[in-house]
C-alpha positions as CSV (number, residue, x, y, z in Angstrom):
1,X,4.5,-61.5,-29.6
2,X,8.3,-61.3,-29.9
3,X,10.0,-61.1,-33.3
4,X,11.4,-64.6,-34.1
5,X,15.2,-65.0,-34.2
6,X,17.0,-65.4,-37.6
7,X,18.8,-68.7,-37.9
8,X,22.1,-67.6,-39.5
9,X,23.1,-64.1,-40.6
10,X,20.7,-61.1,-40.3
11,X,21.1,-60.4,-44.0
12,X,22.2,-62.3,-47.2
13,X,21.1,-63.7,-50.5
14,X,18.3,-66.0,-49.4
15,X,15.9,-66.2,-46.4
16,X,13.9,-69.4,-46.0
17,X,10.6,-69.0,-44.0
18,X,8.8,-71.9,-42.5
19,X,6.3,-72.8,-39.8
20,X,5.2,-76.0,-38.1
21,X,7.0,-79.3,-38.7
22,X,9.4,-77.9,-41.3
23,X,11.7,-76.3,-38.8
24,X,14.2,-79.1,-38.3
25,X,14.6,-79.9,-42.0
26,X,14.9,-76.2,-42.9
27,X,17.5,-75.5,-40.2
28,X,19.6,-78.6,-41.1
29,X,19.5,-77.6,-44.8
30,X,20.5,-74.0,-44.0
31,X,23.3,-75.2,-41.8
32,X,24.6,-77.5,-44.6
33,X,24.3,-74.7,-47.2
34,X,26.1,-72.2,-45.0
35,X,29.0,-74.6,-44.5
36,X,29.3,-74.6,-48.3
37,X,29.7,-70.8,-48.2
38,X,26.1,-69.9,-49.2
39,X,24.6,-66.7,-47.8
40,X,21.3,-68.3,-46.6
41,X,19.4,-67.9,-43.3
42,X,16.0,-69.0,-42.0
43,X,13.2,-67.8,-39.9
44,X,10.6,-70.0,-38.2
45,X,7.2,-68.7,-37.4
46,X,5.3,-70.1,-34.4
47,X,2.0,-68.3,-35.0
48,X,0.4,-67.2,-38.3
49,X,-2.4,-65.3,-36.6
50,X,-1.7,-63.0,-35.0
51,X,1.6,-62.7,-36.8
52,X,4.7,-61.6,-34.9
53,X,5.9,-58.1,-35.3
54,X,9.1,-57.1,-36.9
55,X,9.1,-59.5,-39.8
56,X,9.2,-57.1,-42.7
57,X,12.4,-55.4,-41.7
58,X,14.1,-58.8,-41.5
59,X,12.8,-59.9,-44.9
60,X,13.9,-56.7,-46.5
61,X,17.6,-57.5,-45.7
62,X,17.6,-60.5,-48.1
63,X,17.7,-60.5,-51.9
64,X,15.1,-63.3,-52.1
65,X,12.6,-64.9,-49.7
66,X,11.2,-68.4,-50.1
67,X,8.8,-70.3,-47.9
68,X,9.3,-74.0,-47.5
69,X,6.0,-75.8,-46.8
70,X,4.3,-79.2,-46.9
71,X,1.5,-77.7,-48.9
72,X,0.3,-77.4,-52.5
73,X,1.6,-74.9,-55.0
74,X,1.9,-74.8,-58.8
75,X,5.3,-75.7,-60.3
76,X,6.5,-72.5,-61.9
77,X,8.4,-74.5,-64.5
78,X,5.2,-76.1,-65.9
79,X,4.4,-75.0,-69.4
80,X,0.9,-73.6,-68.6
81,X,2.0,-71.8,-65.4
82,X,2.9,-68.1,-65.5
83,X,3.0,-65.2,-63.1
84,X,-0.7,-64.4,-63.6
85,X,-2.1,-67.9,-62.9
86,X,0.4,-69.4,-60.5
87,X,-1.1,-70.6,-57.2
88,X,1.2,-70.1,-54.2
89,X,1.4,-72.3,-51.0
90,X,-0.5,-70.9,-48.0
91,X,2.3,-69.3,-46.1
92,X,3.7,-67.6,-49.2
93,X,0.3,-66.3,-50.2
94,X,-0.3,-65.0,-46.7
95,X,3.1,-63.2,-46.5
96,X,2.8,-61.8,-50.0
97,X,-0.6,-60.3,-49.2
98,X,0.4,-58.9,-45.8
99,X,3.8,-57.5,-46.6
100,X,3.5,-56.8,-50.4
101,X,6.9,-58.5,-51.0
102,X,7.8,-60.9,-53.8
103,X,7.9,-64.1,-51.7
104,X,8.3,-67.4,-53.6
105,X,7.7,-70.9,-52.3
106,X,9.1,-74.4,-52.3
107,X,6.5,-77.0,-51.4
108,X,5.9,-80.7,-51.2
109,X,2.6,-82.6,-51.0
110,X,3.8,-86.2,-51.4
111,X,2.8,-87.4,-48.0
112,X,6.4,-87.5,-46.9
113,X,8.4,-85.2,-44.6
114,X,10.6,-82.6,-46.3
115,X,14.1,-83.9,-46.5
116,X,17.0,-81.5,-45.8
117,X,18.8,-82.6,-49.0
118,X,15.9,-81.5,-51.3
119,X,15.9,-78.1,-49.5
120,X,19.7,-77.8,-49.9
121,X,19.4,-78.5,-53.7
122,X,16.7,-75.8,-53.9
123,X,18.9,-73.3,-52.0
124,X,21.8,-73.9,-54.3
125,X,19.6,-73.4,-57.4
126,X,18.0,-70.2,-56.1
127,X,21.3,-68.6,-55.1
128,X,22.8,-69.6,-58.5
129,X,19.9,-67.9,-60.2
130,X,20.4,-64.8,-58.1
131,X,24.0,-64.5,-59.3
132,X,23.0,-64.9,-62.9
């Protein structure tokens, strides 16, 4: 399997990873954020098993990695959620286990497609948090 192509720059502040139906929303959000000067790129996986080769070197060139999924995960801002009991969405959990990297997630299980605007908002917040 060929290594997927990065949408955007090969390195930067934030890498958004997705698979399946999230591709269009993610790429539109990344394009909007990049026009606003943010250093964000994305990578879309076509297969989860077997996983394409060459992913870890790509991920290591970014300060933060976040999956965007239509899948359940705990809200890390909830008062009873901490690093020990937090449940991650499926793709984030798979990538964390396979590559031993700190991969976060942004997920939605409201029965609606992910909208680029909500992803752009998340991108802005995450890059602000990186800069302190």
